[in-house]
Jmol script that loads the backbone (N, CA, C; Angstrom):
load data "model"
ATOM      1  N   UNK A   1     125.079 154.572 114.823  1.00  0.00           N
ATOM      2  CA  UNK A   1     125.280 153.885 113.565  1.00  0.00           C
ATOM      3  C   UNK A   1     123.963 153.898 112.805  1.00  0.00           C
ATOM      4  N   UNK A   2     124.021 154.376 111.592  1.00  0.00           N
ATOM      5  CA  UNK A   2     122.847 154.419 110.735  1.00  0.00           C
ATOM      6  C   UNK A   2     122.918 153.241 109.771  1.00  0.00           C
ATOM      7  N   UNK A   3     121.873 152.426 109.777  1.00  0.00           N
ATOM      8  CA  UNK A   3     121.820 151.259 108.899  1.00  0.00           C
ATOM      9  C   UNK A   3     120.743 151.494 107.868  1.00  0.00           C
ATOM     10  N   UNK A   4     121.119 151.292 106.613  1.00  0.00           N
ATOM     11  CA  UNK A   4     120.170 151.491 105.524  1.00  0.00           C
ATOM     12  C   UNK A   4     119.951 150.180 104.790  1.00  0.00           C
ATOM     13  N   UNK A   5     118.681 149.813 104.644  1.00  0.00           N
ATOM     14  CA  UNK A   5     118.302 148.665 103.827  1.00  0.00           C
ATOM     15  C   UNK A   5     117.077 149.053 103.017  1.00  0.00           C
ATOM     16  N   UNK A   6     116.984 148.490 101.833  1.00  0.00           N
ATOM     17  CA  UNK A   6     115.863 148.766 100.941  1.00  0.00           C
ATOM     18  C   UNK A   6     115.179 147.443 100.615  1.00  0.00           C
ATOM     19  N   UNK A   7     114.028 147.166 101.253  1.00  0.00           N
ATOM     20  CA  UNK A   7     113.344 145.892 101.011  1.00  0.00           C
ATOM     21  C   UNK A   7     112.942 145.672  99.554  1.00  0.00           C
ATOM     22  N   UNK A   8     112.825 146.736  98.771  1.00  0.00           N
ATOM     23  CA  UNK A   8     112.428 146.589  97.369  1.00  0.00           C
ATOM     24  C   UNK A   8     113.619 146.350  96.436  1.00  0.00           C
ATOM     25  N   UNK A   9     114.826 146.437  96.957  1.00  0.00           N
ATOM     26  CA  UNK A   9     116.021 146.233  96.127  1.00  0.00           C
ATOM     27  C   UNK A   9     116.208 144.754  95.803  1.00  0.00           C
ATOM     28  N   UNK A  10     116.924 144.477  94.731  1.00  0.00           N
ATOM     29  CA  UNK A  10     117.162 143.093  94.335  1.00  0.00           C
ATOM     30  C   UNK A  10     118.242 142.427  95.184  1.00  0.00           C
ATOM     31  N   UNK A  11     119.066 143.221  95.848  1.00  0.00           N
ATOM     32  CA  UNK A  11     120.104 142.686  96.725  1.00  0.00           C
ATOM     33  C   UNK A  11     119.460 142.133  97.991  1.00  0.00           C
ATOM     34  N   UNK A  12     119.834 140.911  98.393  1.00  0.00           N
ATOM     35  CA  UNK A  12     119.247 140.335  99.604  1.00  0.00           C
ATOM     36  C   UNK A  12     119.467 141.234 100.833  1.00  0.00           C
ATOM     37  N   UNK A  13     118.505 141.208 101.743  1.00  0.00           N
ATOM     38  CA  UNK A  13     118.566 142.068 102.931  1.00  0.00           C
ATOM     39  C   UNK A  13     119.817 141.812 103.767  1.00  0.00           C
ATOM     40  N   UNK A  14     120.213 140.548 103.919  1.00  0.00           N
ATOM     41  CA  UNK A  14     121.389 140.271 104.748  1.00  0.00           C
ATOM     42  C   UNK A  14     122.641 140.898 104.140  1.00  0.00           C
ATOM     43  N   UNK A  15     122.733 140.932 102.799  1.00  0.00           N
ATOM     44  CA  UNK A  15     123.882 141.565 102.159  1.00  0.00           C
ATOM     45  C   UNK A  15     123.849 143.075 102.314  1.00  0.00           C
ATOM     46  N   UNK A  16     122.654 143.658 102.235  1.00  0.00           N
ATOM     47  CA  UNK A  16     122.524 145.104 102.445  1.00  0.00           C
ATOM     48  C   UNK A  16     122.922 145.466 103.875  1.00  0.00           C
ATOM     49  N   UNK A  17     122.455 144.672 104.826  1.00  0.00           N
ATOM     50  CA  UNK A  17     122.763 144.918 106.233  1.00  0.00           C
ATOM     51  C   UNK A  17     124.262 144.787 106.477  1.00  0.00           C
ATOM     52  N   UNK A  18     124.865 143.734 105.947  1.00  0.00           N
ATOM     53  CA  UNK A  18     126.307 143.538 106.111  1.00  0.00           C
ATOM     54  C   UNK A  18     127.085 144.690 105.479  1.00  0.00           C
ATOM     55  N   UNK A  19     126.663 145.130 104.307  1.00  0.00           N
ATOM     56  CA  UNK A  19     127.349 146.234 103.627  1.00  0.00           C
ATOM     57  C   UNK A  19     127.268 147.522 104.436  1.00  0.00           C
ATOM     58  N   UNK A  20     126.116 147.770 105.039  1.00  0.00           N
ATOM     59  CA  UNK A  20     125.945 148.981 105.842  1.00  0.00           C
ATOM     60  C   UNK A  20     126.837 148.947 107.081  1.00  0.00           C
ATOM     61  N   UNK A  21     126.881 147.803 107.746  1.00  0.00           N
ATOM     62  CA  UNK A  21     127.733 147.660 108.939  1.00  0.00           C
ATOM     63  C   UNK A  21     129.201 147.731 108.534  1.00  0.00           C
ATOM     64  N   UNK A  22     129.550 147.072 107.429  1.00  0.00           N
ATOM     65  CA  UNK A  22     130.926 147.091 106.928  1.00  0.00           C
ATOM     66  C   UNK A  22     131.374 148.524 106.646  1.00  0.00           C
ATOM     67  N   UNK A  23     130.523 149.301 105.996  1.00  0.00           N
ATOM     68  CA  UNK A  23     130.856 150.693 105.680  1.00  0.00           C
ATOM     69  C   UNK A  23     131.063 151.508 106.955  1.00  0.00           C
ATOM     70  N   UNK A  24     130.228 151.268 107.959  1.00  0.00           N
ATOM     71  CA  UNK A  24     130.375 151.988 109.232  1.00  0.00           C
ATOM     72  C   UNK A  24     131.683 151.619 109.918  1.00  0.00           C
ATOM     73  N   UNK A  25     132.062 150.354 109.832  1.00  0.00           N
ATOM     74  CA  UNK A  25     133.312 149.917 110.458  1.00  0.00           C
ATOM     75  C   UNK A  25     134.520 150.490 109.727  1.00  0.00           C
ATOM     76  N   UNK A  26     134.477 150.447 108.401  1.00  0.00           N
ATOM     77  CA  UNK A  26     135.608 150.926 107.604  1.00  0.00           C
ATOM     78  C   UNK A  26     135.767 152.435 107.715  1.00  0.00           C
ATOM     79  N   UNK A  27     134.647 153.151 107.799  1.00  0.00           N
ATOM     80  CA  UNK A  27     134.714 154.615 107.881  1.00  0.00           C
ATOM     81  C   UNK A  27     135.122 155.106 109.269  1.00  0.00           C
ATOM     82  N   UNK A  28     135.132 154.202 110.237  1.00  0.00           N
ATOM     83  CA  UNK A  28     135.516 154.596 111.591  1.00  0.00           C
ATOM     84  C   UNK A  28     134.351 154.960 112.485  1.00  0.00           C
ATOM     85  N   UNK A  29     133.123 154.903 111.968  1.00  0.00           N
ATOM     86  CA  UNK A  29     131.961 155.168 112.818  1.00  0.00           C
ATOM     87  C   UNK A  29     131.836 154.099 113.891  1.00  0.00           C
ATOM     88  N   UNK A  30     132.224 152.881 113.557  1.00  0.00           N
ATOM     89  CA  UNK A  30     132.291 151.800 114.535  1.00  0.00           C
ATOM     90  C   UNK A  30     133.764 151.588 114.869  1.00  0.00           C
ATOM     91  N   UNK A  31     134.078 151.549 116.134  1.00  0.00           N
ATOM     92  CA  UNK A  31     135.460 151.411 116.578  1.00  0.00           C
ATOM     93  C   UNK A  31     135.748 149.960 116.963  1.00  0.00           C
ATOM     94  N   UNK A  32     137.002 149.527 116.824  1.00  0.00           N
ATOM     95  CA  UNK A  32     137.359 148.187 117.278  1.00  0.00           C
ATOM     96  C   UNK A  32     136.990 148.012 118.755  1.00  0.00           C
ATOM     97  N   UNK A  33     136.401 146.864 119.054  1.00  0.00           N
ATOM     98  CA  UNK A  33     135.968 146.578 120.414  1.00  0.00           C
ATOM     99  C   UNK A  33     134.537 146.991 120.696  1.00  0.00           C
ATOM    100  N   UNK A  34     133.961 147.777 119.801  1.00  0.00           N
ATOM    101  CA  UNK A  34     132.581 148.228 119.991  1.00  0.00           C
ATOM    102  C   UNK A  34     131.623 147.077 119.737  1.00  0.00           C
ATOM    103  N   UNK A  35     130.601 147.004 120.560  1.00  0.00           N
ATOM    104  CA  UNK A  35     129.598 145.947 120.445  1.00  0.00           C
ATOM    105  C   UNK A  35     128.477 146.390 119.518  1.00  0.00           C
ATOM    106  N   UNK A  36     128.080 145.506 118.629  1.00  0.00           N
ATOM    107  CA  UNK A  36     126.939 145.742 117.754  1.00  0.00           C
ATOM    108  C   UNK A  36     125.661 145.376 118.504  1.00  0.00           C
ATOM    109  N   UNK A  37     124.527 145.894 118.066  1.00  0.00           N
ATOM    110  CA  UNK A  37     123.266 145.535 118.725  1.00  0.00           C
ATOM    111  C   UNK A  37     123.021 144.033 118.629  1.00  0.00           C
ATOM    112  N   UNK A  38     122.321 143.507 119.620  1.00  0.00           N
ATOM    113  CA  UNK A  38     121.946 142.098 119.587  1.00  0.00           C
ATOM    114  C   UNK A  38     121.119 141.847 118.329  1.00  0.00           C
ATOM    115  N   UNK A  39     121.252 140.655 117.767  1.00  0.00           N
ATOM    116  CA  UNK A  39     120.561 140.332 116.516  1.00  0.00           C
ATOM    117  C   UNK A  39     119.052 140.512 116.661  1.00  0.00           C
ATOM    118  N   UNK A  40     118.504 140.081 117.758  1.00  0.00           N
ATOM    119  CA  UNK A  40     117.061 140.209 117.967  1.00  0.00           C
ATOM    120  C   UNK A  40     116.649 141.682 118.028  1.00  0.00           C
ATOM    121  N   UNK A  41     117.418 142.472 118.758  1.00  0.00           N
ATOM    122  CA  UNK A  41     117.138 143.910 118.894  1.00  0.00           C
ATOM    123  C   UNK A  41     117.239 144.621 117.545  1.00  0.00           C
ATOM    124  N   UNK A  42     118.296 144.323 116.785  1.00  0.00           N
ATOM    125  CA  UNK A  42     118.482 144.959 115.489  1.00  0.00           C
ATOM    126  C   UNK A  42     117.388 144.530 114.517  1.00  0.00           C
ATOM    127  N   UNK A  43     117.036 143.250 114.554  1.00  0.00           N
ATOM    128  CA  UNK A  43     115.970 142.757 113.698  1.00  0.00           C
ATOM    129  C   UNK A  43     114.651 143.452 113.971  1.00  0.00           C
ATOM    130  N   UNK A  44     114.333 143.638 115.246  1.00  0.00           N
ATOM    131  CA  UNK A  44     113.093 144.314 115.609  1.00  0.00           C
ATOM    132  C   UNK A  44     113.104 145.774 115.152  1.00  0.00           C
ATOM    133  N   UNK A  45     114.240 146.441 115.330  1.00  0.00           N
ATOM    134  CA  UNK A  45     114.295 147.864 114.967  1.00  0.00           C
ATOM    135  C   UNK A  45     114.219 148.071 113.454  1.00  0.00           C
ATOM    136  N   UNK A  46     114.670 147.077 112.681  1.00  0.00           N
ATOM    137  CA  UNK A  46     114.640 147.187 111.223  1.00  0.00           C
ATOM    138  C   UNK A  46     113.457 146.438 110.608  1.00  0.00           C
ATOM    139  N   UNK A  47     112.616 145.862 111.467  1.00  0.00           N
ATOM    140  CA  UNK A  47     111.483 145.045 111.012  1.00  0.00           C
ATOM    141  C   UNK A  47     111.995 143.939 110.091  1.00  0.00           C
ATOM    142  N   UNK A  48     112.982 143.214 110.615  1.00  0.00           N
ATOM    143  CA  UNK A  48     113.682 142.190 109.848  1.00  0.00           C
ATOM    144  C   UNK A  48     113.768 140.929 110.697  1.00  0.00           C
ATOM    145  N   UNK A  49     113.730 139.781 110.065  1.00  0.00           N
ATOM    146  CA  UNK A  49     113.844 138.513 110.768  1.00  0.00           C
ATOM    147  C   UNK A  49     115.214 138.397 111.442  1.00  0.00           C
ATOM    148  N   UNK A  50     115.250 137.851 112.642  1.00  0.00           N
ATOM    149  CA  UNK A  50     116.497 137.712 113.389  1.00  0.00           C
ATOM    150  C   UNK A  50     117.500 136.846 112.629  1.00  0.00           C
ATOM    151  N   UNK A  51     117.028 135.871 111.877  1.00  0.00           N
ATOM    152  CA  UNK A  51     117.926 135.002 111.118  1.00  0.00           C
ATOM    153  C   UNK A  51     118.607 135.763 109.978  1.00  0.00           C
ATOM    154  N   UNK A  52     117.937 136.766 109.436  1.00  0.00           N
ATOM    155  CA  UNK A  52     118.537 137.619 108.413  1.00  0.00           C
ATOM    156  C   UNK A  52     119.696 138.406 109.017  1.00  0.00           C
ATOM    157  N   UNK A  53     119.479 138.941 110.219  1.00  0.00           N
ATOM    158  CA  UNK A  53     120.534 139.678 110.919  1.00  0.00           C
ATOM    159  C   UNK A  53     121.701 138.742 111.240  1.00  0.00           C
ATOM    160  N   UNK A  54     121.386 137.558 111.728  1.00  0.00           N
ATOM    161  CA  UNK A  54     122.441 136.598 112.055  1.00  0.00           C
ATOM    162  C   UNK A  54     123.246 136.198 110.824  1.00  0.00           C
ATOM    163  N   UNK A  55     122.585 136.080 109.695  1.00  0.00           N
ATOM    164  CA  UNK A  55     123.297 135.741 108.457  1.00  0.00           C
ATOM    165  C   UNK A  55     124.255 136.861 108.078  1.00  0.00           C
ATOM    166  N   UNK A  56     123.822 138.114 108.231  1.00  0.00           N
ATOM    167  CA  UNK A  56     124.711 139.259 107.964  1.00  0.00           C
ATOM    168  C   UNK A  56     125.890 139.249 108.930  1.00  0.00           C
ATOM    169  N   UNK A  57     125.619 138.988 110.203  1.00  0.00           N
ATOM    170  CA  UNK A  57     126.688 138.934 111.202  1.00  0.00           C
ATOM    171  C   UNK A  57     127.672 137.809 110.870  1.00  0.00           C
ATOM    172  N   UNK A  58     127.175 136.669 110.421  1.00  0.00           N
ATOM    173  CA  UNK A  58     128.054 135.552 110.072  1.00  0.00           C
ATOM    174  C   UNK A  58     128.927 135.904 108.870  1.00  0.00           C
ATOM    175  N   UNK A  59     128.364 136.609 107.901  1.00  0.00           N
ATOM    176  CA  UNK A  59     129.134 137.053 106.748  1.00  0.00           C
ATOM    177  C   UNK A  59     130.274 137.980 107.191  1.00  0.00           C
ATOM    178  N   UNK A  60     129.966 138.912 108.076  1.00  0.00           N
ATOM    179  CA  UNK A  60     130.980 139.838 108.588  1.00  0.00           C
ATOM    180  C   UNK A  60     132.018 139.106 109.436  1.00  0.00           C
ATOM    181  N   UNK A  61     131.586 138.079 110.155  1.00  0.00           N
ATOM    182  CA  UNK A  61     132.524 137.261 110.931  1.00  0.00           C
ATOM    183  C   UNK A  61     133.477 136.541 109.988  1.00  0.00           C
ATOM    184  N   UNK A  62     132.932 135.980 108.905  1.00  0.00           N
ATOM    185  CA  UNK A  62     133.767 135.266 107.939  1.00  0.00           C
ATOM    186  C   UNK A  62     134.782 136.188 107.277  1.00  0.00           C
ATOM    187  N   UNK A  63     134.455 137.466 107.156  1.00  0.00           N
ATOM    188  CA  UNK A  63     135.374 138.460 106.598  1.00  0.00           C
ATOM    189  C   UNK A  63     136.386 138.943 107.633  1.00  0.00           C
ATOM    190  N   UNK A  64     136.168 138.589 108.882  1.00  0.00           N
ATOM    191  CA  UNK A  64     137.078 139.008 109.952  1.00  0.00           C
ATOM    192  C   UNK A  64     136.790 140.387 110.505  1.00  0.00           C
ATOM    193  N   UNK A  65     135.651 140.986 110.146  1.00  0.00           N
ATOM    194  CA  UNK A  65     135.337 142.339 110.626  1.00  0.00           C
ATOM    195  C   UNK A  65     134.687 142.347 111.999  1.00  0.00           C
ATOM    196  N   UNK A  66     134.037 141.246 112.363  1.00  0.00           N
ATOM    197  CA  UNK A  66     133.463 141.144 113.704  1.00  0.00           C
ATOM    198  C   UNK A  66     133.767 139.781 114.283  1.00  0.00           C
ATOM    199  N   UNK A  67     133.689 139.693 115.588  1.00  0.00           N
ATOM    200  CA  UNK A  67     133.771 138.415 116.296  1.00  0.00           C
ATOM    201  C   UNK A  67     132.407 138.172 116.914  1.00  0.00           C
ATOM    202  N   UNK A  68     131.949 136.942 116.832  1.00  0.00           N
ATOM    203  CA  UNK A  68     130.697 136.572 117.482  1.00  0.00           C
ATOM    204  C   UNK A  68     131.050 135.784 118.729  1.00  0.00           C
ATOM    205  N   UNK A  69     130.640 136.309 119.869  1.00  0.00           N
ATOM    206  CA  UNK A  69     130.946 135.664 121.151  1.00  0.00           C
ATOM    207  C   UNK A  69     129.652 135.301 121.854  1.00  0.00           C
ATOM    208  N   UNK A  70     129.524 134.040 122.166  1.00  0.00           N
ATOM    209  CA  UNK A  70     128.321 133.564 122.839  1.00  0.00           C
ATOM    210  C   UNK A  70     128.127 134.327 124.153  1.00  0.00           C
ATOM    211  N   UNK A  71     126.962 134.904 124.279  1.00  0.00           N
ATOM    212  CA  UNK A  71     126.634 135.634 125.493  1.00  0.00           C
ATOM    213  C   UNK A  71     127.126 137.077 125.511  1.00  0.00           C
ATOM    214  N   UNK A  72     128.011 137.423 124.586  1.00  0.00           N
ATOM    215  CA  UNK A  72     128.547 138.791 124.554  1.00  0.00           C
ATOM    216  C   UNK A  72     128.196 139.515 123.269  1.00  0.00           C
ATOM    217  N   UNK A  73     127.725 138.790 122.261  1.00  0.00           N
ATOM    218  CA  UNK A  73     127.275 139.422 121.031  1.00  0.00           C
ATOM    219  C   UNK A  73     128.365 139.589 120.001  1.00  0.00           C
ATOM    220  N   UNK A  74     128.134 140.522 119.099  1.00  0.00           N
ATOM    221  CA  UNK A  74     129.035 140.794 117.990  1.00  0.00           C
ATOM    222  C   UNK A  74     129.918 141.995 118.330  1.00  0.00           C
ATOM    223  N   UNK A  75     131.227 141.799 118.200  1.00  0.00           N
ATOM    224  CA  UNK A  75     132.206 142.825 118.547  1.00  0.00           C
ATOM    225  C   UNK A  75     133.030 143.165 117.308  1.00  0.00           C
ATOM    226  N   UNK A  76     133.205 144.452 117.035  1.00  0.00           N
ATOM    227  CA  UNK A  76     134.018 144.906 115.902  1.00  0.00           C
ATOM    228  C   UNK A  76     135.487 144.586 116.184  1.00  0.00           C
ATOM    229  N   UNK A  77     136.171 144.014 115.190  1.00  0.00           N
ATOM    230  CA  UNK A  77     137.579 143.645 115.353  1.00  0.00           C
ATOM    231  C   UNK A  77     138.502 144.777 114.884  1.00  0.00           C
ATOM    232  N   UNK A  78     139.779 144.599 115.119  1.00  0.00           N
ATOM    233  CA  UNK A  78     140.782 145.562 114.662  1.00  0.00           C
ATOM    234  C   UNK A  78     140.933 145.549 113.142  1.00  0.00           C
ATOM    235  N   UNK A  79     140.470 144.506 112.506  1.00  0.00           N
ATOM    236  CA  UNK A  79     140.622 144.368 111.051  1.00  0.00           C
ATOM    237  C   UNK A  79     139.998 145.542 110.307  1.00  0.00           C
ATOM    238  N   UNK A  80     138.947 146.115 110.858  1.00  0.00           N
ATOM    239  CA  UNK A  80     138.275 147.237 110.195  1.00  0.00           C
ATOM    240  C   UNK A  80     139.235 148.401 109.977  1.00  0.00           C
ATOM    241  N   UNK A  81     140.179 148.597 110.887  1.00  0.00           N
ATOM    242  CA  UNK A  81     141.127 149.705 110.744  1.00  0.00           C
ATOM    243  C   UNK A  81     142.132 149.450 109.629  1.00  0.00           C
ATOM    244  N   UNK A  82     142.270 148.177 109.202  1.00  0.00           N
ATOM    245  CA  UNK A  82     143.173 147.850 108.097  1.00  0.00           C
ATOM    246  C   UNK A  82     142.720 148.503 106.797  1.00  0.00           C
ATOM    247  N   UNK A  83     141.448 148.850 106.726  1.00  0.00           N
ATOM    248  CA  UNK A  83     140.873 149.383 105.500  1.00  0.00           C
ATOM    249  C   UNK A  83     140.891 150.912 105.432  1.00  0.00           C
ATOM    250  N   UNK A  84     141.446 151.574 106.430  1.00  0.00           N
ATOM    251  CA  UNK A  84     141.428 153.043 106.437  1.00  0.00           C
ATOM    252  C   UNK A  84     142.082 153.643 105.200  1.00  0.00           C
ATOM    253  N   UNK A  85     143.217 153.116 104.791  1.00  0.00           N
ATOM    254  CA  UNK A  85     143.892 153.614 103.594  1.00  0.00           C
ATOM    255  C   UNK A  85     143.057 153.392 102.349  1.00  0.00           C
ATOM    256  N   UNK A  86     142.403 152.255 102.302  1.00  0.00           N
ATOM    257  CA  UNK A  86     141.531 151.950 101.167  1.00  0.00           C
ATOM    258  C   UNK A  86     140.351 152.912 101.143  1.00  0.00           C
ATOM    259  N   UNK A  87     139.815 153.207 102.307  1.00  0.00           N
ATOM    260  CA  UNK A  87     138.693 154.134 102.403  1.00  0.00           C
ATOM    261  C   UNK A  87     139.086 155.516 101.870  1.00  0.00           C
ATOM    262  N   UNK A  88     140.292 155.963 102.204  1.00  0.00           N
ATOM    263  CA  UNK A  88     140.779 157.251 101.706  1.00  0.00           C
ATOM    264  C   UNK A  88     140.954 157.226 100.185  1.00  0.00           C
ATOM    265  N   UNK A  89     141.471 156.113  99.672  1.00  0.00           N
ATOM    266  CA  UNK A  89     141.669 155.984  98.229  1.00  0.00           C
ATOM    267  C   UNK A  89     140.328 155.980  97.495  1.00  0.00           C
ATOM    268  N   UNK A  90     139.351 155.314  98.069  1.00  0.00           N
ATOM    269  CA  UNK A  90     138.015 155.271  97.463  1.00  0.00           C
ATOM    270  C   UNK A  90     137.414 156.674  97.421  1.00  0.00           C
ATOM    271  N   UNK A  91     137.562 157.412  98.506  1.00  0.00           N
ATOM    272  CA  UNK A  91     137.045 158.784  98.543  1.00  0.00           C
ATOM    273  C   UNK A  91     137.696 159.632  97.458  1.00  0.00           C
ATOM    274  N   UNK A  92     138.981 159.426  97.233  1.00  0.00           N
ATOM    275  CA  UNK A  92     139.697 160.163  96.201  1.00  0.00           C
ATOM    276  C   UNK A  92     139.193 159.796  94.803  1.00  0.00           C
ATOM    277  N   UNK A  93     138.968 158.503  94.572  1.00  0.00           N
ATOM    278  CA  UNK A  93     138.461 158.049  93.275  1.00  0.00           C
ATOM    279  C   UNK A  93     137.062 158.610  93.029  1.00  0.00           C
ATOM    280  N   UNK A  94     136.243 158.611  94.051  1.00  0.00           N
ATOM    281  CA  UNK A  94     134.882 159.145  93.912  1.00  0.00           C
ATOM    282  C   UNK A  94     134.917 160.641  93.605  1.00  0.00           C
ATOM    283  N   UNK A  95     135.782 161.363  94.290  1.00  0.00           N
ATOM    284  CA  UNK A  95     135.897 162.797  94.031  1.00  0.00           C
ATOM    285  C   UNK A  95     136.335 163.053  92.587  1.00  0.00           C
ATOM    286  N   UNK A  96     137.290 162.272  92.110  1.00  0.00           N
ATOM    287  CA  UNK A  96     137.764 162.413  90.732  1.00  0.00           C
ATOM    288  C   UNK A  96     136.659 162.064  89.737  1.00  0.00           C
ATOM    289  N   UNK A  97     135.903 161.000  90.022  1.00  0.00           N
ATOM    290  CA  UNK A  97     134.799 160.600  89.137  1.00  0.00           C
ATOM    291  C   UNK A  97     133.730 161.688  89.079  1.00  0.00           C
ATOM    292  N   UNK A  98     133.437 162.294  90.213  1.00  0.00           N
ATOM    293  CA  UNK A  98     132.450 163.385  90.227  1.00  0.00           C
ATOM    294  C   UNK A  98     132.941 164.579  89.420  1.00  0.00           C
ATOM    295  N   UNK A  99     134.223 164.877  89.562  1.00  0.00           N
ATOM    296  CA  UNK A  99     134.787 166.007  88.814  1.00  0.00           C
ATOM    297  C   UNK A  99     134.712 165.761  87.308  1.00  0.00           C
ATOM    298  N   UNK A 100     134.812 164.503  86.903  1.00  0.00           N
ATOM    299  CA  UNK A 100     134.741 164.145  85.492  1.00  0.00           C
ATOM    300  C   UNK A 100     133.320 163.805  85.054  1.00  0.00           C
ATOM    301  N   UNK A 101     132.380 163.941  85.969  1.00  0.00           N
ATOM    302  CA  UNK A 101     130.970 163.667  85.699  1.00  0.00           C
ATOM    303  C   UNK A 101     130.732 162.217  85.251  1.00  0.00           C
ATOM    304  N   UNK A 102     131.425 161.287  85.920  1.00  0.00           N
ATOM    305  CA  UNK A 102     131.261 159.859  85.651  1.00  0.00           C
ATOM    306  C   UNK A 102     130.126 159.354  86.528  1.00  0.00           C
ATOM    307  N   UNK A 103     129.189 158.641  85.940  1.00  0.00           N
ATOM    308  CA  UNK A 103     128.032 158.147  86.702  1.00  0.00           C
ATOM    309  C   UNK A 103     128.472 157.035  87.665  1.00  0.00           C
ATOM    310  N   UNK A 104     127.723 156.848  88.761  1.00  0.00           N
ATOM    311  CA  UNK A 104     128.053 155.769  89.702  1.00  0.00           C
ATOM    312  C   UNK A 104     128.084 154.388  89.034  1.00  0.00           C
ATOM    313  N   UNK A 105     127.165 154.136  88.117  1.00  0.00           N
ATOM    314  CA  UNK A 105     127.148 152.822  87.470  1.00  0.00           C
ATOM    315  C   UNK A 105     128.378 152.625  86.582  1.00  0.00           C
ATOM    316  N   UNK A 106     128.820 153.677  85.917  1.00  0.00           N
ATOM    317  CA  UNK A 106     130.019 153.587  85.093  1.00  0.00           C
ATOM    318  C   UNK A 106     131.251 153.385  85.966  1.00  0.00           C
ATOM    319  N   UNK A 107     131.334 154.119  87.059  1.00  0.00           N
ATOM    320  CA  UNK A 107     132.461 153.965  87.976  1.00  0.00           C
ATOM    321  C   UNK A 107     132.501 152.544  88.534  1.00  0.00           C
ATOM    322  N   UNK A 108     131.349 152.025  88.914  1.00  0.00           N
ATOM    323  CA  UNK A 108     131.275 150.656  89.437  1.00  0.00           C
ATOM    324  C   UNK A 108     131.759 149.661  88.389  1.00  0.00           C
ATOM    325  N   UNK A 109     131.322 149.841  87.157  1.00  0.00           N
ATOM    326  CA  UNK A 109     131.750 148.951  86.078  1.00  0.00           C
ATOM    327  C   UNK A 109     133.248 149.033  85.860  1.00  0.00           C
ATOM    328  N   UNK A 110     133.804 150.229  85.907  1.00  0.00           N
ATOM    329  CA  UNK A 110     135.257 150.399  85.744  1.00  0.00           C
ATOM    330  C   UNK A 110     136.035 149.696  86.857  1.00  0.00           C
ATOM    331  N   UNK A 111     135.535 149.832  88.075  1.00  0.00           N
ATOM    332  CA  UNK A 111     136.209 149.199  89.220  1.00  0.00           C
ATOM    333  C   UNK A 111     136.118 147.683  89.098  1.00  0.00           C
ATOM    334  N   UNK A 112     134.943 147.169  88.763  1.00  0.00           N
ATOM    335  CA  UNK A 112     134.787 145.716  88.601  1.00  0.00           C
ATOM    336  C   UNK A 112     135.735 145.172  87.533  1.00  0.00           C
ATOM    337  N   UNK A 113     135.829 145.874  86.423  1.00  0.00           N
ATOM    338  CA  UNK A 113     136.710 145.443  85.333  1.00  0.00           C
ATOM    339  C   UNK A 113     138.165 145.451  85.765  1.00  0.00           C
ATOM    340  N   UNK A 114     138.571 146.505  86.451  1.00  0.00           N
ATOM    341  CA  UNK A 114     139.960 146.614  86.897  1.00  0.00           C
ATOM    342  C   UNK A 114     140.286 145.587  87.981  1.00  0.00           C
ATOM    343  N   UNK A 115     139.309 145.250  88.796  1.00  0.00           N
ATOM    344  CA  UNK A 115     139.523 144.322  89.910  1.00  0.00           C
ATOM    345  C   UNK A 115     139.724 142.894  89.420  1.00  0.00           C
ATOM    346  N   UNK A 116     139.075 142.573  88.312  1.00  0.00           N
ATOM    347  CA  UNK A 116     139.181 141.209  87.790  1.00  0.00           C
ATOM    348  C   UNK A 116     140.461 141.088  87.060  1.00  0.00           C
TER     349      UNK A 116
END
end "model"
wireframe off; spacefill off
backbone 0.3
color backbone group
């Protein structure tokens, strides 16, 4: 699993971390039942405070994408597979946007507008 965070970005680190893990789960890189790295271990590898990692894990738990089990860590739930169809639809929208030469910021704005 490749996790990407940008300390210079305006988005908080815990949200970046959660988004990266969420994307890995939705894309199928993380399978249901798979254990995520311990918060302390992940924090050390990313040079990030353990509480930042725990906050990201709690956000993902609240979304139902992972379960936090005392002594066993964070486990990916079956809920991630619920998004497979959405992931395919997103890939299709992105391909269409690229074909029409729509910028990522414009596509994001269009999606936000349509979602509301």
